[in-house]
Each structure stands twice: as structure tokens, then as C-alpha cells.
mmCIF file as Biopython writes it, N, C-alpha, C and O atoms, coordinates in Angstrom:
data_model
#
loop_
_atom_site.group_PDB
_atom_site.id
_atom_site.type_symbol
_atom_site.label_atom_id
_atom_site.label_alt_id
_atom_site.label_comp_id
_atom_site.label_asym_id
_atom_site.label_entity_id
_atom_site.label_seq_id
_atom_site.pdbx_PDB_ins_code
_atom_site.Cartn_x
_atom_site.Cartn_y
_atom_site.Cartn_z
_atom_site.occupancy
_atom_site.B_iso_or_equiv
_atom_site.auth_seq_id
_atom_site.auth_asym_id
_atom_site.pdbx_PDB_model_num
ATOM 1   N N  . MET A ? 1  ? 30.298 25.644  16.635  1.0 0.0 1  A 1 
ATOM 2   C CA . MET A ? 1  ? 29.994 25.555  15.232  1.0 0.0 1  A 1 
ATOM 3   C C  . MET A ? 1  ? 28.531 25.137  15.079  1.0 0.0 1  A 1 
ATOM 4   O O  . MET A ? 1  ? 28.094 24.168  15.701  1.0 0.0 1  A 1 
ATOM 5   N N  . THR A ? 2  ? 27.783 25.857  14.264  1.0 0.0 2  A 1 
ATOM 6   C CA . THR A ? 2  ? 26.385 25.511  14.017  1.0 0.0 2  A 1 
ATOM 7   C C  . THR A ? 2  ? 26.208 25.158  12.543  1.0 0.0 2  A 1 
ATOM 8   O O  . THR A ? 2  ? 26.881 25.692  11.661  1.0 0.0 2  A 1 
ATOM 9   N N  . THR A ? 3  ? 25.285 24.246  12.316  1.0 0.0 3  A 1 
ATOM 10  C CA . THR A ? 3  ? 25.004 23.814  10.954  1.0 0.0 3  A 1 
ATOM 11  C C  . THR A ? 3  ? 23.517 23.945  10.709  1.0 0.0 3  A 1 
ATOM 12  O O  . THR A ? 3  ? 22.706 23.479  11.509  1.0 0.0 3  A 1 
ATOM 13  N N  . ASP A ? 4  ? 23.160 24.575  9.609   1.0 0.0 4  A 1 
ATOM 14  C CA . ASP A ? 4  ? 21.750 24.670  9.243   1.0 0.0 4  A 1 
ATOM 15  C C  . ASP A ? 4  ? 21.330 23.361  8.593   1.0 0.0 4  A 1 
ATOM 16  O O  . ASP A ? 4  ? 21.913 22.930  7.598   1.0 0.0 4  A 1 
ATOM 17  N N  . VAL A ? 5  ? 20.312 22.736  9.166   1.0 0.0 5  A 1 
ATOM 18  C CA . VAL A ? 5  ? 19.810 21.480  8.633   1.0 0.0 5  A 1 
ATOM 19  C C  . VAL A ? 5  ? 18.341 21.672  8.305   1.0 0.0 5  A 1 
ATOM 20  O O  . VAL A ? 5  ? 17.575 22.177  9.125   1.0 0.0 5  A 1 
ATOM 21  N N  . ASP A ? 6  ? 17.951 21.271  7.110   1.0 0.0 6  A 1 
ATOM 22  C CA . ASP A ? 6  ? 16.562 21.373  6.694   1.0 0.0 6  A 1 
ATOM 23  C C  . ASP A ? 6  ? 15.813 20.150  7.200   1.0 0.0 6  A 1 
ATOM 24  O O  . ASP A ? 6  ? 15.988 19.050  6.675   1.0 0.0 6  A 1 
ATOM 25  N N  . LEU A ? 7  ? 14.980 20.337  8.219   1.0 0.0 7  A 1 
ATOM 26  C CA . LEU A ? 7  ? 14.234 19.226  8.789   1.0 0.0 7  A 1 
ATOM 27  C C  . LEU A ? 7  ? 12.821 19.145  8.241   1.0 0.0 7  A 1 
ATOM 28  O O  . LEU A ? 7  ? 12.043 18.287  8.657   1.0 0.0 7  A 1 
ATOM 29  N N  . GLU A ? 8  ? 12.486 20.011  7.329   1.0 0.0 8  A 1 
ATOM 30  C CA . GLU A ? 8  ? 11.157 19.995  6.730   1.0 0.0 8  A 1 
ATOM 31  C C  . GLU A ? 8  ? 11.072 18.856  5.718   1.0 0.0 8  A 1 
ATOM 32  O O  . GLU A ? 8  ? 11.979 18.686  4.904   1.0 0.0 8  A 1 
ATOM 33  N N  . PRO A ? 9  ? 9.981  18.068  5.762   1.0 0.0 9  A 1 
ATOM 34  C CA . PRO A ? 9  ? 9.842  17.002  4.754   1.0 0.0 9  A 1 
ATOM 35  C C  . PRO A ? 9  ? 9.579  17.593  3.381   1.0 0.0 9  A 1 
ATOM 36  O O  . PRO A ? 9  ? 9.014  18.679  3.254   1.0 0.0 9  A 1 
ATOM 37  N N  . GLU A ? 10 ? 9.998  16.860  2.355   1.0 0.0 10 A 1 
ATOM 38  C CA . GLU A ? 10 ? 9.746  17.317  0.995   1.0 0.0 10 A 1 
ATOM 39  C C  . GLU A ? 10 ? 8.250  17.236  0.717   1.0 0.0 10 A 1 
ATOM 40  O O  . GLU A ? 10 ? 7.586  16.307  1.175   1.0 0.0 10 A 1 
ATOM 41  N N  . PRO A ? 11 ? 7.717  18.195  -0.027  1.0 0.0 11 A 1 
ATOM 42  C CA . PRO A ? 11 ? 6.289  18.139  -0.359  1.0 0.0 11 A 1 
ATOM 43  C C  . PRO A ? 11 ? 6.002  16.925  -1.239  1.0 0.0 11 A 1 
ATOM 44  O O  . PRO A ? 11 ? 6.827  16.506  -2.051  1.0 0.0 11 A 1 
ATOM 45  N N  . GLU A ? 12 ? 4.792  16.374  -1.047  1.0 0.0 12 A 1 
ATOM 46  C CA . GLU A ? 12 ? 4.424  15.218  -1.870  1.0 0.0 12 A 1 
ATOM 47  C C  . GLU A ? 12 ? 4.196  15.668  -3.298  1.0 0.0 12 A 1 
ATOM 48  O O  . GLU A ? 12 ? 3.685  16.758  -3.555  1.0 0.0 12 A 1 
ATOM 49  N N  . ARG A ? 13 ? 4.587  14.800  -4.222  1.0 0.0 13 A 1 
ATOM 50  C CA . ARG A ? 13 ? 4.428  15.115  -5.636  1.0 0.0 13 A 1 
ATOM 51  C C  . ARG A ? 13 ? 3.133  14.522  -6.153  1.0 0.0 13 A 1 
ATOM 52  O O  . ARG A ? 13 ? 2.569  13.600  -5.564  1.0 0.0 13 A 1 
ATOM 53  N N  . ALA A ? 14 ? 2.681  15.065  -7.256  1.0 0.0 14 A 1 
ATOM 54  C CA . ALA A ? 14 ? 1.505  14.514  -7.919  1.0 0.0 14 A 1 
ATOM 55  C C  . ALA A ? 14 ? 1.849  13.145  -8.491  1.0 0.0 14 A 1 
ATOM 56  O O  . ALA A ? 14 ? 3.011  12.871  -8.791  1.0 0.0 14 A 1 
ATOM 57  N N  . ASP A ? 15 ? 0.853  12.290  -8.641  1.0 0.0 15 A 1 
ATOM 58  C CA . ASP A ? 15 ? 1.076  10.932  -9.142  1.0 0.0 15 A 1 
ATOM 59  C C  . ASP A ? 15 ? 1.785  10.912  -10.489 1.0 0.0 15 A 1 
ATOM 60  O O  . ASP A ? 15 ? 2.641  10.060  -10.728 1.0 0.0 15 A 1 
ATOM 61  N N  . ASP A ? 16 ? 1.431  11.850  -11.378 1.0 0.0 16 A 1 
ATOM 62  C CA . ASP A ? 16 ? 2.056  11.845  -12.701 1.0 0.0 16 A 1 
ATOM 63  C C  . ASP A ? 16 ? 3.546  12.145  -12.610 1.0 0.0 16 A 1 
ATOM 64  O O  . ASP A ? 16 ? 4.319  11.649  -13.430 1.0 0.0 16 A 1 
ATOM 65  N N  . GLU A ? 17 ? 3.959  12.928  -11.656 1.0 0.0 17 A 1 
ATOM 66  C CA . GLU A ? 17 ? 5.386  13.197  -11.477 1.0 0.0 17 A 1 
ATOM 67  C C  . GLU A ? 17 ? 6.088  11.955  -10.945 1.0 0.0 17 A 1 
ATOM 68  O O  . GLU A ? 17 ? 7.210  11.659  -11.355 1.0 0.0 17 A 1 
ATOM 69  N N  . ASP A ? 18 ? 5.443  11.223  -10.036 1.0 0.0 18 A 1 
ATOM 70  C CA . ASP A ? 18 ? 6.041  10.025  -9.476  1.0 0.0 18 A 1 
ATOM 71  C C  . ASP A ? 18 ? 6.254  8.972   -10.555 1.0 0.0 18 A 1 
ATOM 72  O O  . ASP A ? 18 ? 7.273  8.282   -10.546 1.0 0.0 18 A 1 
ATOM 73  N N  . ASP A ? 19 ? 5.315  8.835   -11.481 1.0 0.0 19 A 1 
ATOM 74  C CA . ASP A ? 19 ? 5.453  7.851   -12.553 1.0 0.0 19 A 1 
ATOM 75  C C  . ASP A ? 19 ? 6.671  8.136   -13.413 1.0 0.0 19 A 1 
ATOM 76  O O  . ASP A ? 19 ? 7.330  7.206   -13.877 1.0 0.0 19 A 1 
ATOM 77  N N  . GLU A ? 20 ? 6.979  9.408   -13.631 1.0 0.0 20 A 1 
ATOM 78  C CA . GLU A ? 20 ? 8.131  9.765   -14.448 1.0 0.0 20 A 1 
ATOM 79  C C  . GLU A ? 20 ? 9.438  9.413   -13.745 1.0 0.0 20 A 1 
ATOM 80  O O  . GLU A ? 20 ? 10.446 9.145   -14.400 1.0 0.0 20 A 1 
ATOM 81  N N  . ARG A ? 21 ? 9.423  9.412   -12.442 1.0 0.0 21 A 1 
ATOM 82  C CA . ARG A ? 21 ? 10.647 9.190   -11.684 1.0 0.0 21 A 1 
ATOM 83  C C  . ARG A ? 21 ? 10.715 7.803   -11.063 1.0 0.0 21 A 1 
ATOM 84  O O  . ARG A ? 21 ? 11.773 7.407   -10.575 1.0 0.0 21 A 1 
ATOM 85  N N  . ASP A ? 22 ? 9.623  7.056   -11.068 1.0 0.0 22 A 1 
ATOM 86  C CA . ASP A ? 22 ? 9.578  5.740   -10.449 1.0 0.0 22 A 1 
ATOM 87  C C  . ASP A ? 22 ? 10.196 4.710   -11.382 1.0 0.0 22 A 1 
ATOM 88  O O  . ASP A ? 22 ? 9.635  4.436   -12.443 1.0 0.0 22 A 1 
ATOM 89  N N  . PRO A ? 23 ? 11.318 4.141   -11.020 1.0 0.0 23 A 1 
ATOM 90  C CA . PRO A ? 23 ? 11.979 3.196   -11.916 1.0 0.0 23 A 1 
ATOM 91  C C  . PRO A ? 23 ? 11.217 1.885   -12.097 1.0 0.0 23 A 1 
ATOM 92  O O  . PRO A ? 23 ? 11.557 1.097   -12.979 1.0 0.0 23 A 1 
ATOM 93  N N  . THR A ? 24 ? 10.194 1.639   -11.280 1.0 0.0 24 A 1 
ATOM 94  C CA . THR A ? 24 ? 9.417  0.410   -11.407 1.0 0.0 24 A 1 
ATOM 95  C C  . THR A ? 24 ? 8.022  0.649   -11.959 1.0 0.0 24 A 1 
ATOM 96  O O  . THR A ? 24 ? 7.187  -0.255  -11.930 1.0 0.0 24 A 1 
ATOM 97  N N  . ALA A ? 25 ? 7.754  1.839   -12.457 1.0 0.0 25 A 1 
ATOM 98  C CA . ALA A ? 25 ? 6.417  2.170   -12.948 1.0 0.0 25 A 1 
ATOM 99  C C  . ALA A ? 25 ? 5.977  1.262   -14.090 1.0 0.0 25 A 1 
ATOM 100 O O  . ALA A ? 25 ? 4.783  1.008   -14.254 1.0 0.0 25 A 1 
ATOM 101 N N  . HIS A ? 26 ? 6.917  0.777   -14.872 1.0 0.0 26 A 1 
ATOM 102 C CA . HIS A ? 26 ? 6.572  -0.098  -15.995 1.0 0.0 26 A 1 
ATOM 103 C C  . HIS A ? 26 ? 6.072  -1.468  -15.535 1.0 0.0 26 A 1 
ATOM 104 O O  . HIS A ? 26 ? 5.624  -2.269  -16.355 1.0 0.0 26 A 1 
ATOM 105 N N  . LEU A ? 27 ? 6.146  -1.738  -14.246 1.0 0.0 27 A 1 
ATOM 106 C CA . LEU A ? 27 ? 5.665  -3.005  -13.703 1.0 0.0 27 A 1 
ATOM 107 C C  . LEU A ? 27 ? 4.359  -2.860  -12.938 1.0 0.0 27 A 1 
ATOM 108 O O  . LEU A ? 27 ? 3.903  -3.819  -12.316 1.0 0.0 27 A 1 
ATOM 109 N N  . ASP A ? 28 ? 3.747  -1.677  -12.974 1.0 0.0 28 A 1 
ATOM 110 C CA . ASP A ? 28 ? 2.532  -1.424  -12.219 1.0 0.0 28 A 1 
ATOM 111 C C  . ASP A ? 28 ? 1.367  -2.326  -12.626 1.0 0.0 28 A 1 
ATOM 112 O O  . ASP A ? 28 ? 0.483  -2.588  -11.811 1.0 0.0 28 A 1 
ATOM 113 N N  . ASP A ? 29 ? 1.352  -2.804  -13.865 1.0 0.0 29 A 1 
ATOM 114 C CA . ASP A ? 29 ? 0.256  -3.644  -14.336 1.0 0.0 29 A 1 
ATOM 115 C C  . ASP A ? 29 ? 0.339  -5.072  -13.811 1.0 0.0 29 A 1 
ATOM 116 O O  . ASP A ? 29 ? -0.628 -5.825  -13.927 1.0 0.0 29 A 1 
ATOM 117 N N  . LEU A ? 30 ? 1.463  -5.453  -13.241 1.0 0.0 30 A 1 
ATOM 118 C CA . LEU A ? 30 ? 1.632  -6.804  -12.729 1.0 0.0 30 A 1 
ATOM 119 C C  . LEU A ? 30 ? 1.020  -6.940  -11.338 1.0 0.0 30 A 1 
ATOM 120 O O  . LEU A ? 30 ? 1.010  -5.992  -10.553 1.0 0.0 30 A 1 
ATOM 121 N N  . GLU A ? 31 ? 0.513  -8.129  -11.051 1.0 0.0 31 A 1 
ATOM 122 C CA . GLU A ? 31 ? -0.026 -8.397  -9.730  1.0 0.0 31 A 1 
ATOM 123 C C  . GLU A ? 31 ? 1.117  -8.561  -8.738  1.0 0.0 31 A 1 
ATOM 124 O O  . GLU A ? 31 ? 2.217  -8.969  -9.110  1.0 0.0 31 A 1 
ATOM 125 N N  . ASP A ? 32 ? 0.854  -8.242  -7.478  1.0 0.0 32 A 1 
ATOM 126 C CA . ASP A ? 32 ? 1.853  -8.460  -6.442  1.0 0.0 32 A 1 
ATOM 127 C C  . ASP A ? 32 ? 2.180  -9.943  -6.392  1.0 0.0 32 A 1 
ATOM 128 O O  . ASP A ? 32 ? 1.285  -10.783 -6.485  1.0 0.0 32 A 1 
ATOM 129 N N  . GLY A ? 33 ? 3.428  -10.262 -6.248  1.0 0.0 33 A 1 
ATOM 130 C CA . GLY A ? 33 ? 3.860  -11.643 -6.164  1.0 0.0 33 A 1 
ATOM 131 C C  . GLY A ? 33 ? 4.130  -12.292 -7.509  1.0 0.0 33 A 1 
ATOM 132 O O  . GLY A ? 33 ? 4.359  -13.500 -7.572  1.0 0.0 33 A 1 
ATOM 133 N N  . ALA A ? 34 ? 4.108  -11.520 -8.584  1.0 0.0 34 A 1 
ATOM 134 C CA . ALA A ? 34 ? 4.389  -12.074 -9.910  1.0 0.0 34 A 1 
ATOM 135 C C  . ALA A ? 34 ? 5.809  -12.628 -9.931  1.0 0.0 34 A 1 
ATOM 136 O O  . ALA A ? 34 ? 6.723  -12.059 -9.335  1.0 0.0 34 A 1 
ATOM 137 N N  . GLY A ? 35 ? 5.972  -13.737 -10.622 1.0 0.0 35 A 1 
ATOM 138 C CA . GLY A ? 35 ? 7.278  -14.377 -10.693 1.0 0.0 35 A 1 
ATOM 139 C C  . GLY A ? 35 ? 8.063  -13.915 -11.904 1.0 0.0 35 A 1 
ATOM 140 O O  . GLY A ? 35 ? 7.611  -13.068 -12.674 1.0 0.0 35 A 1 
ATOM 141 N N  . CYS A ? 36 ? 9.229  -14.478 -12.055 1.0 0.0 36 A 1 
ATOM 142 C CA . CYS A ? 36 ? 10.125 -14.101 -13.143 1.0 0.0 36 A 1 
ATOM 143 C C  . CYS A ? 36 ? 9.484  -14.283 -14.514 1.0 0.0 36 A 1 
ATOM 144 O O  . CYS A ? 36 ? 9.644  -13.439 -15.395 1.0 0.0 36 A 1 
ATOM 145 N N  . THR A ? 37 ? 8.758  -15.386 -14.694 1.0 0.0 37 A 1 
ATOM 146 C CA . THR A ? 37 ? 8.142  -15.660 -15.993 1.0 0.0 37 A 1 
ATOM 147 C C  . THR A ? 37 ? 7.110  -14.608 -16.345 1.0 0.0 37 A 1 
ATOM 148 O O  . THR A ? 37 ? 7.070  -14.131 -17.479 1.0 0.0 37 A 1 
ATOM 149 N N  . GLU A ? 38 ? 6.270  -14.239 -15.377 1.0 0.0 38 A 1 
ATOM 150 C CA . GLU A ? 38 ? 5.260  -13.215 -15.621 1.0 0.0 38 A 1 
ATOM 151 C C  . GLU A ? 38 ? 5.897  -11.863 -15.912 1.0 0.0 38 A 1 
ATOM 152 O O  . GLU A ? 38 ? 5.436  -11.134 -16.790 1.0 0.0 38 A 1 
ATOM 153 N N  . ILE A ? 39 ? 6.939  -11.530 -15.191 1.0 0.0 39 A 1 
ATOM 154 C CA . ILE A ? 39 ? 7.624  -10.251 -15.406 1.0 0.0 39 A 1 
ATOM 155 C C  . ILE A ? 39 ? 8.280  -10.234 -16.783 1.0 0.0 39 A 1 
ATOM 156 O O  . ILE A ? 39 ? 8.163  -9.251  -17.516 1.0 0.0 39 A 1 
ATOM 157 N N  . TRP A ? 40 ? 8.972  -11.320 -17.138 1.0 0.0 40 A 1 
ATOM 158 C CA . TRP A ? 40 ? 9.620  -11.403 -18.448 1.0 0.0 40 A 1 
ATOM 159 C C  . TRP A ? 40 ? 8.589  -11.281 -19.562 1.0 0.0 40 A 1 
ATOM 160 O O  . TRP A ? 40 ? 8.807  -10.552 -20.530 1.0 0.0 40 A 1 
ATOM 161 N N  . SER A ? 41 ? 7.472  -11.986 -19.437 1.0 0.0 41 A 1 
ATOM 162 C CA . SER A ? 41 ? 6.416  -11.944 -20.445 1.0 0.0 41 A 1 
ATOM 163 C C  . SER A ? 41 ? 5.853  -10.526 -20.576 1.0 0.0 41 A 1 
ATOM 164 O O  . SER A ? 41 ? 5.649  -10.035 -21.686 1.0 0.0 41 A 1 
ATOM 165 N N  . HIS A ? 42 ? 5.607  -9.878  -19.447 1.0 0.0 42 A 1 
ATOM 166 C CA . HIS A ? 42 ? 5.071  -8.506  -19.456 1.0 0.0 42 A 1 
ATOM 167 C C  . HIS A ? 42 ? 6.047  -7.552  -20.140 1.0 0.0 42 A 1 
ATOM 168 O O  . HIS A ? 42 ? 5.643  -6.717  -20.950 1.0 0.0 42 A 1 
ATOM 169 N N  . LEU A ? 43 ? 7.315  -7.679  -19.816 1.0 0.0 43 A 1 
ATOM 170 C CA . LEU A ? 43 ? 8.315  -6.790  -20.414 1.0 0.0 43 A 1 
ATOM 171 C C  . LEU A ? 43 ? 8.467  -7.041  -21.913 1.0 0.0 43 A 1 
ATOM 172 O O  . LEU A ? 43 ? 8.629  -6.096  -22.685 1.0 0.0 43 A 1 
ATOM 173 N N  . SER A ? 44 ? 8.415  -8.303  -22.329 1.0 0.0 44 A 1 
ATOM 174 C CA . SER A ? 44 ? 8.576  -8.598  -23.748 1.0 0.0 44 A 1 
ATOM 175 C C  . SER A ? 44 ? 7.370  -8.135  -24.552 1.0 0.0 44 A 1 
ATOM 176 O O  . SER A ? 44 ? 7.517  -7.761  -25.716 1.0 0.0 44 A 1 
ATOM 177 N N  . GLU A ? 45 ? 6.176  -8.152  -23.956 1.0 0.0 45 A 1 
ATOM 178 C CA . GLU A ? 45 ? 4.977  -7.672  -24.651 1.0 0.0 45 A 1 
ATOM 179 C C  . GLU A ? 45 ? 5.010  -6.160  -24.846 1.0 0.0 45 A 1 
ATOM 180 O O  . GLU A ? 45 ? 4.528  -5.650  -25.857 1.0 0.0 45 A 1 
ATOM 181 N N  . SER A ? 46 ? 5.575  -5.448  -23.882 1.0 0.0 46 A 1 
ATOM 182 C CA . SER A ? 46 ? 5.585  -3.982  -23.960 1.0 0.0 46 A 1 
ATOM 183 C C  . SER A ? 46 ? 6.834  -3.432  -24.644 1.0 0.0 46 A 1 
ATOM 184 O O  . SER A ? 46 ? 6.977  -2.220  -24.801 1.0 0.0 46 A 1 
ATOM 185 N N  . ARG A ? 47 ? 7.726  -4.314  -25.044 1.0 0.0 47 A 1 
ATOM 186 C CA . ARG A ? 47 ? 8.989  -3.899  -25.678 1.0 0.0 47 A 1 
ATOM 187 C C  . ARG A ? 47 ? 8.743  -3.390  -27.093 1.0 0.0 47 A 1 
ATOM 188 O O  . ARG A ? 47 ? 7.984  -3.985  -27.857 1.0 0.0 47 A 1 
ATOM 189 N N  . GLU A ? 48 ? 9.392  -2.285  -27.430 1.0 0.0 48 A 1 
ATOM 190 C CA . GLU A ? 48 ? 9.297  -1.744  -28.779 1.0 0.0 48 A 1 
ATOM 191 C C  . GLU A ? 48 ? 10.241 -2.514  -29.691 1.0 0.0 48 A 1 
ATOM 192 O O  . GLU A ? 48 ? 11.371 -2.830  -29.318 1.0 0.0 48 A 1 
ATOM 193 N N  . GLU A ? 49 ? 9.762  -2.807  -30.878 1.0 0.0 49 A 1 
ATOM 194 C CA . GLU A ? 49 ? 10.614 -3.549  -31.820 1.0 0.0 49 A 1 
ATOM 195 C C  . GLU A ? 49 ? 11.122 -2.635  -32.896 1.0 0.0 49 A 1 
ATOM 196 O O  . GLU A ? 49 ? 11.855 -3.072  -33.783 1.0 0.0 49 A 1 
#
């Protein structure tokens, strides 16, 4: 029994495509190592009312 397996890597996407699919893109403005308070503050500032 033989199985066809695609061993080719997926092509890299453009940055704008990655932002649409990156679930953490909304946190890109935060510095590495930001704590809960900084993250909460950032999210509340960008929240639509």
C-alpha cells in the first residue's frame, strides 16, 4: 500500500495575510514581557464602545 504525502513546505505568505490570520496580531504594539495589567490596559484602550 502506498500513500501520497505532500512533503513540500507551504509557501510563505505576505505579512498582510499573516496579520489577518494571526490571533495575536492585536497585541503587536505591546513590548515583549508585558504583564497582565499592560495587556488589559492595551485591550481596553483599543476596544470599540
